[in-house]
N, C-alpha and C positions, 0 to 999 in steps of 0.2 A: 517537247514531254517531263512536264517535273517528275520528280522522286516517287512522289505520293503518285504519281495515276502509274507509273510504273510497278511500282505493289500490288495496286490494285487489280492492277489488268491478270499479275503474278498469282495474287489469290485467287481469283477469279477461274482463272485458268487449271492452278495443279491442286486448289485446297490450302487455307492457312500453313499448315504447317508442313507439308508438303511442298510449298515455293521455298523455304526459307532453306529448308534440306537442299534441292535443285540448286540453288542459290550459291550454297556452299560446295557441295560435293561433286556438279556436273558440269566436268570439263567439255566446253563448246568448242569445237573446232574454227568457228565462226567469231570466236573470239582469241582466234590465236594462240589455240589450246590453257585458255587460261578458267575460269571457273567467273559465274556473272561476281562475284564477291570481289575477286581479284582486279577483273575490271573495274567495276566501281572505284576501287583503290587506289590502281594508277591513272583516274582523271577519264574514263570512256563515260561518256555522257547516258543518256534513262534512252533514251531515241535509238542508239546505232547498239547497245545492250539488248533494247525489245527484240529490235530488229534482227538479231541473233537467234534469239528465242522463236521468233516466228521459223525464221528457217532452218532450225535443230528439231523442233516438236512440231504435232499436230494444232496447229494454232487457228479457232473457227474465224473467218473473216469477219466477225461485229467484232472481236477482239485486237483486229489488226491492226 
């Protein structure tokens, strides 16, 4: 998964403004207690971060 695909899915799931807020503020256990922004800054792949989002939120099957 490319980073652009990740953000397209985030924007579709949460809306453009809220997606940025989720990435900045929401700490996910599936990311080791990090936010999405922190995980990317530490080199996590978009695919692994998206999997954490799917595990943490009610993401519809078409976006998984």
